[in-house]
C-alpha positions in Angstrom: 18.5 86.5 130.1 14.8 87.0 131.0 13.8 86.3 127.4 16.1 83.3 126.6 14.4 81.5 129.6 11.0 82.6 127.9 9.7 85.1 130.8 7.0 87.4 129.6 8.6 90.2 132.0 11.2 92.7 132.2 13.4 93.5 135.1 11.7 96.7 135.1 8.2 95.2 135.6 9.6 93.1 138.5 11.1 96.0 140.0 8.3 97.9 139.9 5.9 95.2 141.0 8.2 94.2 144.0 8.2 98.0 145.4 4.6 98.9 144.7 3.6 95.6 147.0 6.2 96.6 149.5 4.7 100.2 149.6 1.2 99.0 150.0 2.1 96.6 152.6 5.3 96.9 154.1 5.5 93.9 156.4 4.4 91.8 153.4 6.8 89.2 153.2 8.4 89.0 149.5 10.1 85.9 148.5 11.7 85.7 145.1 13.0 82.0 143.2 16.4 83.0 141.5 18.0 80.8 138.8 21.5 80.8 138.7 24.2 79.7 136.2 21.3 79.8 133.0 23.2 79.6 130.1 24.5 83.0 128.7 24.9 84.4 132.0 27.8 86.5 132.1 29.6 88.2 134.9 27.4 91.3 134.2 24.1 89.8 133.9 24.8 88.3 137.1 26.1 91.5 138.8 22.9 93.6 137.3 20.6 90.3 138.8 22.2 90.9 142.4 22.3 94.3 142.5 18.4 94.5 141.5 17.8 92.2 144.7 19.9 93.9 146.7 18.1 97.2 146.2 14.7 95.9 146.1 12.7 95.2 149.7 12.7 91.6 149.1 12.1 89.2 152.3 13.7 85.8 151.2 15.4 83.9 148.4 15.2 80.5 147.4 18.1 80.2 144.9 18.6 77.9 142.2 21.4 76.5 140.5 20.6 76.0 136.9 21.5 72.3 135.6 21.1 71.3 132.0 18.2 68.7 131.6 18.3 66.4 128.5 15.8 67.1 125.9 15.0 71.1 127.2 16.3 73.8 124.6 18.4 75.3 127.5 20.7 72.2 127.7 21.7 72.8 124.2 22.4 77.1 124.3 25.4 78.1 123.7 27.8 80.1 126.9 26.4 77.3 129.2 28.1 78.3 132.7 30.8 76.3 134.3 29.7 74.6 137.9 32.3 75.9 140.0 30.9 79.8 138.9 27.4 78.6 139.5 28.4 77.4 142.9 30.2 80.6 143.7 27.3 82.7 142.0 24.8 80.7 143.9 26.8 81.1 147.6 26.8 84.9 147.1 23.1 84.9 146.4 22.1 83.1 149.2 24.5 84.9 151.7 22.2 88.0 150.4 19.3 86.0 150.7 20.2 85.7 154.7 21.3 89.4 154.9 17.8 90.0 153.4 16.0 87.4 156.3 17.4 89.4 159.0 16.5 93.0 157.9 12.9 91.9 157.1 13.0 89.9 160.6 14.1 93.5 161.9 11.5 95.5 160.6 8.9 93.4 162.7 10.4 93.9 165.7 8.1 95.3 168.3 5.2 94.5 166.0 1.8 92.7 167.0 1.6 89.6 165.1 -0.8 86.8 165.2 1.0 83.2 165.6 -0.4 79.7 164.4 1.0 77.3 166.6 2.8 74.5 165.0 4.0 72.5 168.0 6.3 72.9 171.1 9.6 75.4 170.7 13.4 74.2 171.5 13.1 75.6 175.3 10.7 74.2 177.9 7.1 75.9 178.1 7.9 77.5 174.9 5.9 77.1 171.5 6.7 77.5 167.8 4.7 78.9 164.8 4.7 81.2 162.1 2.9 84.5 161.8 0.9 85.5 158.7 3.8 87.0 156.7 6.0 83.3 157.1 8.3 84.5 160.2 9.1 81.4 162.2 8.2 82.5 166.3 9.3 81.2 169.3 7.8 82.2 172.7 6.8 81.0 175.9 3.2 80.7 176.7 0.7 79.7 179.7 -1.0 77.3 177.5 1.0 75.2 175.0 -1.6 74.1 172.4 -1.1 73.1 168.8 -2.9 75.0 165.9 -4.1 77.7 167.9 -3.9 81.4 166.8 -1.7 83.3 169.5 -1.3 87.2 169.5 2.3 88.2 170.0 4.9 90.6 170.0 8.3 90.0 168.1 10.9 90.9 170.3 14.5 89.6 169.3 16.1 88.0 165.8 17.7 84.6 166.4 19.0 82.2 163.9 16.1 81.2 161.7 13.3 82.7 163.8 12.4 85.3 166.0 11.5 85.1 169.8 8.3 86.6 171.1 6.8 87.3 174.0 2.8 86.4 174.1 0.6 89.4 174.4 -2.0 89.4 177.7 -5.5 89.5 176.8 -7.8 88.9 173.8 -6.6 88.1 170.6 -6.6 90.2 167.1 
């Protein structure tokens, strides 16, 4: 399938690259864009891809269902995947992506990060922002200032965010 999609790498190359990145920097967020339902993607090809992603230390997934575009080579390829199959496979991959995201968040708990504050959080006296590895963080603060770097310790996962505590003292 990678060849048919005009990709110049193999699944082995991809797997080795992700593993090397993770081994060098375990808290690096590794996001993966996945196209599901490309013509010729049979159940075995989907399962092989799913199992590969499941085994790799990726942090989040962007799942895109294939849809033929008039005038592109893929629109005329044989063995088009039925829309309902594409939707079911995309759902399975998005569920795996949520599991991967939550596991990555848990791996960061107890660790210190700098957060760029983006605005007020959903609770009184709180701010929301992003860590340098793309975790959405909410924390209570004495100084609710936007566009400021703040040192925090990640404490617990939430739905779509990580709750943190502002660290007392100087930043990183």
